[in-house]
Every structure is written in structure tokens, then in C-alpha cells.
C-alpha positions in Angstrom: -33.7 -5.5 24.3 -30.3 -7.2 23.9 -28.1 -7.6 26.9 -24.8 -5.7 27.1 -22.1 -8.4 26.7 -19.1 -6.1 26.1 -17.6 -7.3 29.4 -16.9 -10.6 27.6 -14.8 -8.9 24.9 -11.1 -9.6 24.8 -8.6 -6.9 25.8 -7.4 -6.9 22.1 -11.0 -6.3 20.9 -11.6 -3.6 23.4 -8.4 -1.9 22.4 -9.2 -1.5 18.7 -9.6 2.2 17.8 -11.4 3.6 14.8 -9.1 4.8 12.0 -9.3 8.6 11.4 -8.9 7.8 7.7 -12.2 5.9 7.7 -13.9 8.9 9.2 -12.9 10.9 6.1 -14.6 8.4 3.8 -18.1 9.7 4.7 -17.2 12.5 2.3 -16.3 10.1 -0.5 -18.8 10.2 -3.4 -20.3 13.6 -2.4 -20.9 15.8 -5.4 -19.7 18.9 -3.6 -16.4 17.5 -2.4 -13.4 16.7 -4.4 -12.1 13.7 -2.5 -8.3 13.7 -2.6 -8.0 11.7 0.6 -7.7 8.0 -0.2 -5.3 5.9 -2.3 -8.1 4.6 -4.5 -7.1 3.7 -8.1 -9.7 4.8 -10.7 -11.9 2.0 -12.0 -10.6 3.0 -15.5 -7.3 1.4 -14.5 -8.9 -2.0 -13.6 -8.0 -4.5 -16.4 -11.4 -6.3 -16.4 -14.4 -4.9 -18.1 -16.8 -7.8 -17.6 -16.7 -11.1 -15.8 -18.9 -13.9 -17.0 -19.7 -17.0 -14.9 -21.4 -20.1 -16.4 -23.7 -22.0 -14.0 -26.2 -24.8 -14.3 -29.9 -23.9 -14.2 -32.7 -25.4 -12.0 -34.6 -27.6 -11.7 -32.1 -30.3 -10.8 -34.4 -33.2 -11.2 -31.6 -35.8 -11.7 -29.4 -34.5 -8.9 -26.3 -32.4 -9.6 -23.9 -34.9 -11.0 -23.5 -37.9 -8.8 -24.8 -40.1 -11.6 -24.5 -39.7 -15.4 -27.1 -37.5 -17.1 -29.8 -39.6 -18.8 -29.6 -37.4 -21.8 -25.9 -38.0 -22.2 -25.3 -34.3 -22.0 -23.8 -33.4 -18.7 -24.2 -30.1 -16.9 -20.4 -29.9 -16.7 -19.9 -29.9 -20.4 -22.4 -27.1 -20.7 -20.8 -25.0 -17.9 -17.2 -25.3 -19.4 -17.9 -24.5 -23.0 -15.3 -21.7 -22.8 -11.8 -22.7 -23.8 -9.5 -23.6 -20.9 -5.8 -23.1 -21.4 -3.0 -25.0 -19.7 -2.1 -21.9 -17.6 -5.7 -21.5 -16.3 -6.7 -22.6 -12.8 -9.8 -24.7 -13.2 -12.7 -23.7 -11.0 -13.1 -27.3 -10.0 -9.7 -26.9 -8.2 -9.7 -23.2 -7.2 -13.1 -23.4 -5.5 -12.0 -26.5 -3.5 -10.1 -26.5 -0.2 -6.7 -26.4 -1.6 -3.0 -25.4 -1.3 -2.6 -22.8 1.4 0.5 -21.4 -0.4 -1.7 -20.7 -3.4 -2.6 -22.5 -6.7 0.5 -23.7 -8.5 -0.2 -21.8 -11.7 -0.4 -18.3 -10.0 2.4 -19.1 -7.6 4.7 -20.1 -10.5 3.8 -16.9 -12.4 4.7 -14.8 -9.4 7.9 -16.7 -8.8 9.0 -16.1 -12.4 8.0 -12.4 -12.0 10.0 -12.1 -8.8 13.0 -13.8 -10.5 12.8 -11.3 -13.4 12.3 -8.2 -11.3 14.3 -8.8 -8.1 16.7 -11.7 -8.9 16.8 -12.7 -5.2 20.6 -13.3 -4.5 20.1 -16.7 -2.7 18.5 -19.9 -3.8 16.5 -20.8 -0.7 13.6 -18.4 -1.2 9.9 -18.9 -1.7 6.6 -17.1 -1.7 3.1 -17.6 -0.5 -0.2 -15.9 -1.4 -2.0 -13.6 1.0 -5.2 -11.6 0.9 -3.4 -8.3 0.6 -0.6 -6.4 2.3 -2.4 -5.5 5.5 -3.0 -9.2 6.2 0.6 -9.9 5.2 1.7 -7.4 7.7 -0.5 -8.9 10.4 1.0 -12.3 9.6 4.5 -10.8 10.1 3.6 -9.5 13.5 2.0 -12.8 14.6 5.0 -14.8 13.2 7.8 -12.8 14.8 6.6 -10.8 17.8 5.7 -11.7 21.3 3.7 -9.2 23.5 6.0 -6.4 24.5 8.4 -6.8 21.6 9.5 -3.6 19.8 9.3 -2.8 16.1 10.8 0.0 14.1 8.4 2.1 12.0 8.7 5.3 10.0 7.6 8.3 12.0 4.7 8.8 9.6 3.0 5.6 8.4 -0.2 3.9 7.4 -2.6 4.0 10.3 -4.0 0.5 9.6 -0.5 -0.9 9.9 -0.1 0.8 13.3 -3.5 -0.5 14.5 -2.6 -4.0 13.4 0.5 -4.0 15.5 -1.0 -2.1 18.4 -3.6 -4.7 19.1 -1.0 -7.5 19.1 0.7 -5.6 22.0 3.8 -4.5 20.2 5.8 -1.4 21.2 6.5 1.2 18.5 9.9 2.8 17.9 9.6 5.6 15.3 12.5 6.4 13.0 13.2 9.9 11.7 12.3 10.7 8.1 12.9 13.5 5.6 11.4 14.2 2.2 13.3 11.1 0.9 12.3 8.5 3.5 14.0 7.0 6.5 17.3 8.7 7.4 19.8 5.9 7.8 22.1 7.8 10.2 19.1 8.5 12.5 18.3 4.8 12.5 21.9 3.8 13.3 22.1 6.4 16.1 18.8 5.2 17.5 20.1 1.6 17.8 23.6 2.6 18.8 22.1 4.3 21.9 19.5 1.5 22.6 18.8 0.7 26.2 20.8 -2.5 26.7 18.2 -3.8 29.2 15.7 -4.2 26.4 15.9 -6.5 23.3 16.7 -4.8 20.0 13.6 -4.4 17.8 12.9 -7.5 15.7 11.4 -5.8 12.7 11.7 -2.6 10.6 8.4 -1.9 8.8 8.9 0.4 5.8 6.7 1.4 2.9 9.8 2.1 0.8 8.5 3.4 -2.5 5.9 6.1 -2.9 5.5 5.9 0.9 2.1 6.3 2.4 1.5 9.0 3.5 4.6 11.1 2.6 5.0 10.0 -1.0 8.8 9.7 -0.3 10.9 7.0 -1.9 14.2 5.5 -0.6 16.9 5.5 -3.2 19.4 2.6 -3.6 22.1 4.2 -1.5 19.8 4.6 1.5 18.4 1.1 1.1 21.9 -0.3 1.1 22.8 1.7 4.3 19.6 0.5 6.0 20.2 -3.1 5.0 23.7 -2.9 6.4 22.3 -1.6 9.7 19.8 -4.5 9.8 22.7 -6.9 9.5 24.6 -5.0 12.2 21.8 -5.1 14.7 20.2 -8.3 13.6 16.6 -7.4 12.7 14.3 -8.2 9.8 13.3 -5.7 7.1 9.6 -5.8 6.1 9.4 -4.0 2.8 5.7 -3.2 2.1 5.7 -2.4 -1.6 2.2 -2.0 -3.1 3.3 1.1 -5.0 6.7 -0.3 -6.3 5.7 -0.3 -10.0 4.3 3.2 -9.9 7.8 4.7 -10.3 8.4 7.8 -12.4 11.2 10.1 -13.6 12.0 13.0 -11.4 9.8 16.1 -12.0 11.6 19.1 -13.3 10.0 22.5 -12.9 9.2 24.1 -16.2 9.9 20.9 -18.2 7.5 18.4 -19.5 8.4 14.9 -18.3 9.6 12.8 -21.2 7.0 10.1 -21.9 8.6 8.3 -24.7 7.8 4.6 -25.1 10.0 2.5 -23.0 11.4 -0.9 -23.8 11.0 -3.6 -21.2 14.7 -3.4 -20.5 14.6 0.3 -20.0 11.6 0.1 -17.7 13.1 -2.7 -15.5 16.5 -1.0 -15.3 14.9 2.2 -14.1 13.3 0.5 -11.1 15.0 1.2 -7.8 16.7 -1.9 -6.4 14.5 -3.5 -3.8 15.6 -4.6 -0.4 15.0 -8.3 -1.4 17.3 -7.9 -4.4 20.3 -6.9 -2.1 19.5 -9.4 0.6 22.3 -12.0 1.0 21.3 -13.1 4.5 17.6 -13.8 4.1 16.5 -11.0 6.5 14.1 -9.3 4.1 10.4 -10.1 3.7 8.8 -8.4 0.7 5.1 -7.8 0.8 3.6 -7.4 -2.7 0.1 -6.9 -3.9 -2.1 -6.5 -7.0 -4.2 -3.8 -5.1 -2.6 -0.8 -6.8 -1.7 -2.3 -10.2 -4.7 -4.5 -11.0 -7.5 -3.9 -8.5 -7.9 -3.6 -4.7 -10.9 -5.9 -4.7 -8.8 -8.8 -6.1 -7.6 -9.3 -2.5 -4.5 -11.1 -3.6 -1.0 -10.3 -2.3 2.1 -12.4 -1.6 5.1 -12.6 0.7 8.6 -13.3 -0.6 11.4 -14.4 1.7 13.6 -17.3 2.7 11.9 -20.7 2.6 12.3 -21.5 6.3 10.4 -18.3 7.3 7.8 -18.8 4.6 7.0 -22.2 6.0 5.9 -20.5 9.2 3.6 -18.2 7.4 2.0 -21.1 5.6 1.4 -22.8 9.0 -0.3 -19.6 10.2 -2.4 -19.3 7.1 -3.6 -22.9 7.4 -5.5 -21.9 10.6 -6.5 -18.3 9.6 -7.1 -17.2 6.0 -6.5 -20.7 4.5 -6.0 -19.1 1.1 -7.1 -16.2 -1.0 -10.5 -16.5 -2.8 -10.5 -19.3 -5.4 -12.6 -17.1 -7.7 -9.9 -14.3 -7.5 -7.1 -16.7 -8.1 -8.7 -18.1 -11.2 -9.7 -14.7 -12.6 -6.3 -13.1 -12.0 -4.3 -16.1 -13.3 -6.5 -16.2 -16.4 -5.6 -12.6 -17.1 -1.9 -13.0 -16.3 -1.6 -16.3 -18.1 -2.9 -14.8 -21.3 -0.7 -11.7 -21.0 2.4 -13.6 -20.0 5.3 -11.9 -18.2 5.8 -9.7 -21.2 2.2 -8.5 -21.4 2.2 -7.8 -17.6 5.3 -5.6 -18.0 3.5 -3.8 -20.9 0.6 -3.2 -18.5 3.0 -1.8 -15.8 4.7 0.5 -18.3 1.2 1.8 -19.3 0.3 2.4 -15.6 3.6 4.3 -15.2 2.7 6.6 -18.0 -0.8 7.3 -16.5 0.6 8.1 -13.1 3.4 10.3 -14.5 0.8 12.4 -16.3 -1.3 12.7 -13.1 1.8 13.5 -10.9 2.9 16.2 -13.4 -0.5 17.7 -13.6 -0.7 17.8 -9.8 2.6 19.6 -9.3 1.8 22.1 -12.1 -1.5 22.8 -10.3 0.3 23.3 -7.0 2.7 25.7 -8.7 -0.2 27.6 -10.2 -2.5 27.8 -7.2 -0.6 27.3 -3.9 0.7 30.3 -2.0 4.5 29.5 -1.9 4.9 32.0 1.0 3.5 29.4 3.4 3.4 26.1 1.3 6.2 23.9 0.0 6.3 20.4 -1.5 8.7 17.8 -2.9 7.4 16.2 -6.1 7.1 12.4 -5.6 8.9 9.9 -7.9 6.6 7.0 -7.2 3.2 6.1 -5.9 -0.2 7.8 -5.6 0.4 10.4 -3.0 1.8 13.9 -2.7 2.2 16.1 0.4 2.1 19.9 0.9 4.0 21.3 3.9 2.7 24.4 5.7 4.3 26.5 8.3 1.9 27.4 11.1 4.2 30.1 12.4 3.4 32.1 9.4 -0.3 32.2 10.3 -1.2 35.8 11.4 -3.1 34.4 14.4 -0.8 31.5 15.3 0.0 32.8 18.8 -3.3 34.4 19.6 -6.2 32.4 18.2 -4.3 29.1 17.9 -2.2 29.2 21.1 1.0 28.5 19.1 -0.3 25.0 18.4 0.4 23.8 14.8 -2.2 21.1 15.1 -4.9 23.7 15.7 -3.9 25.4 12.5 -3.8 22.1 10.7 -7.4 21.3 11.7 -8.6 24.8 10.8 -7.2 24.5 7.2 -8.7 20.9 6.9 -12.1 22.2 7.9 -11.8 25.2 5.7 -10.9 22.9 2.8 -14.0 20.8 3.4 -16.1 23.9 3.5 -14.6 25.0 0.2 -15.2 21.6 -1.4 -11.9 19.7 -1.2 -10.7 17.0 1.2 -7.0 16.3 1.9 -5.9 14.3 4.9 -4.0 16.0 7.8 -0.5 14.6 8.3 -1.0 14.3 12.0 -3.4 11.4 11.3 -0.4 9.4 10.2 2.0 10.0 13.0 3.3 6.8 14.5 3.0 6.3 18.3 5.8 7.5 20.5 7.1 10.2 18.1 8.9 12.7 20.4 7.3 16.1 20.7 9.3 18.9 19.1 9.0 22.6 18.7 8.5 22.3 14.9 5.8 24.5 13.5 5.4 22.8 10.2 2.7 20.3 9.3 1.5 18.6 6.1 -1.5 17.3 4.2 -1.6 14.1 2.2 -3.3 14.2 -1.2 -3.7 11.7 -3.9 -3.8 12.1 -7.7 -5.1 8.5 -8.1 -8.7 8.8 -7.2 -10.2 11.4 -9.6 -9.8 12.4 -13.3 -7.5 15.3 -14.2 -10.2 18.0 -14.5 -11.6 17.1 -11.1 -8.1 17.0 -9.6 -7.4 20.5 -10.9 -10.7 21.8 -9.4 -9.9 20.2 -6.0 -6.4 21.6 -5.8 -7.6 25.1 -6.6 -10.2 24.9 -3.9 -7.8 23.7 -1.3 -5.3 26.4 -2.3 -8.0 29.0 -1.8 -8.8 27.5 1.6 -5.1 27.9 2.6 -5.0 31.5 1.3 -8.2 32.4 3.2 -7.0 30.8 6.4 -3.6 32.5 6.3 -5.1 35.8 5.2 -3.3 35.9 1.9 
């Protein structure tokens, strides 16, 4: 029997808590459960159908290649029969220890992309590759925060982002939100009344567009107000934007969303201005990723910001991740190089259409099935998520069976939904630490329209609506 060595674990390791979201994944793939719990893009939306790798075959009687082949026909020439373009990253380079910033071809493509989309208003900016936005966020904490430092977070946010910061001994300061994201006046009031004996928070972490979990999106006016507050109180904005290109027109009840073909100019002009595009002081760090627009398993993201700060990230990555997978860099760049900037925008426009169709279907299903006496919602204009808000006070047994506790009603509906064959995630699972307790009786569930086809989505929403009706006696 092995010996218990847990006493040798670090305080950081001991402090890691399991994510409640991960507990829900035990229901993923079950035939009797419509899983609307995770932001999982359908495999139909991955732009690769087959990946082929050419390799030499054994036996290797003459070695691998230190000396010329006696036949005059080297293994290398056999392996690289496929055509290599100037924009490709050769495997001989991508599979080697290499540039921590990323291979030059992919870095340049992303710089051109950033220039086209965001037109960063100062010249001293740069980017470096990461292995996705969660790792990018951890790098931000490690780069800027000392133990005990405070960071500003949305009052409902991604649990993994919280756990990343918690285990680096960072204090959380939640900022009030509404259906449209952070409320700038609440942020300003919070900092105006800050305890002067404590340092102002160094970072504001925000999932700005198609927010996880609420589905909310900050409009340009709010972004400008928040940026002004950041300048006033001298903190850095971390804009975590994996859903940025999944933006849609507003949903209008009773009207079919216009899905006419968009030109590139129309698509780009319709995108909400990013924080980095209005940053004249170099106090924004933008976290981007291919996870939601190409494939989560690509494990490639990137950070954009002022060069002096990016240099610090590269130093960190040299002793941590080193660089994203060379296989991934070669495969992704081969795709993007052949598409070009224009073809990539074509892909993003097509994704926008797909998610608009699924968003509209979702809202129409909510309108059809959900009991509006106790349920409300705000149609999202970006991302993969939607939320439904319930009022526990309208439950006939709120005061008796549930002791006037909205969380008990929330859990009862969640369990009832599972029993009826649909999983949506309770909103309380996303509450940031230190959110003040209130007398509010409302709560919400996060669902996604990304993970399942339309017919399955409709079945799931009807099941969850029936669970709500049954639980509330409707």
C-alpha cells in the first residue's frame, strides 16, 4: 500500500477545489440527457475533416539520417512529398525547440489579423502565442499580481478563471452587472469609495462579449466608460474574448433575423469596438483564442498588448509552457495560410450565420415552452450562452418547503430538469467570491445552443420548461 504523502503538498495544491462545472460533465454523452451545460462547439464546425501525417517506416537499418541513404533516395524526400507553401511552418522547425513567442508565420498572420480587426491605436504593441485563454489568464495573474493583491471581476464569471486566481492568493472584488454586462457607474462608485489603506486593484478581468455565463455583451458606450475608469484609477483591463466573432444582430420577437449575405466590410463594421481598439495608454491586454472559432483542441491562443508587457509574458513562457504544440501551429497555419485573411473572414461570417440560426431557434423555443409567469430572459447578441431568470418568490412553497431560500429552489429545478432529461447549469455555480448577500429572490440557469443540433436543442428546452412548470405547480 502506498504511503500518504499529502502532507508534502504545497498550500496552493491543497487549496485547489473541484469545479462544479466539471461535475456536470458526467451527464455529457448520456442518451437520456440533453446536455445544454457546456460551451462545446459542435464538431460539425471544426474546419478539419482529416489530418494526414507522413512518417518513415521501420526497419531503420541505415540509421535515421545521419548519413546519406545508400539508395540515393532519402527518407526525408519520401516524407515531404506533399507540397509546401511559403506560408507553411515546416515540421522540421515547428517540432523543434523554437521561438517562445510562436513561429513567425503564425505570429505574422495574427498580427495582420489584429491590425485589420482592432487597429491598435499605438505602434508599440506586440502579441505572443499561448495555449488558450485560461493559460493566458493565469499568465496575467503571475505577471502582475503578488499574494494579497486585489483584482476586479464580474459578479458572475467563469469558475476556472476564479480558481486560477484563487490559488495564486489573489483577492476578488466583484463588480455589479445587469443583463448588458458590467455597470460602469457601479465600478466607478466601488473605486471612489475604496479603502485608502489598501492598494487599488491591479486588474479588471472581463469576458466582454457573449459573457460566460450570462451571455451579456458590453456595448461601445459602456466599454469607453470602463476604459476611462481604468485610466482614472490606474488599472489594467484584461479583455478575455473567445466569443468575440460570434456576434449577431439583436433578436426581435416575432421577426425572423435577417441573414442576408454580408460583405467583409459590413461584417467588420458590425463588430463592437474592442477595448484594445480604444486603448491609447497601453493598459489593455487582449486574450484571444481559436477555441470557439476553429477548435478547442487546437490549444492555441494569443495575448495582444504593449510590447514592454508582452516581453514579460515571453520570459514567463520560457520557463513554463515554452510554446504551443508545434503540430498545432503547423496545422493551424497551413489552414490559415491557404485561406488568407479574406478566407478567414469568410469562415467567421459563416459561423456568425450558424450561431444566429441557433440563437433564434433557442429564443423561439423559450417563447413557445417557458412559463413567462415565472421565467424571463434577454436574448444574447453574441456567444454561445443564454440565461433564463426565475423568481423563487413565485414558487408556491418558497417560504414553507424551501425556507425562503432561492438557492434551494434553484437546486430543486436543476434536479427536476435532470430527472426530466435536460441539463442546464445553475447560475450560483458562477458567482464570484465576495459577492455581497442580498434579499433578491431571482436566480438563473445558463444554457448553451452550441453543443447540440437544433432538433435536440428543441427537445431539451421543452423538457426543462416542463420541469420548471412542474416544480412551480403550473
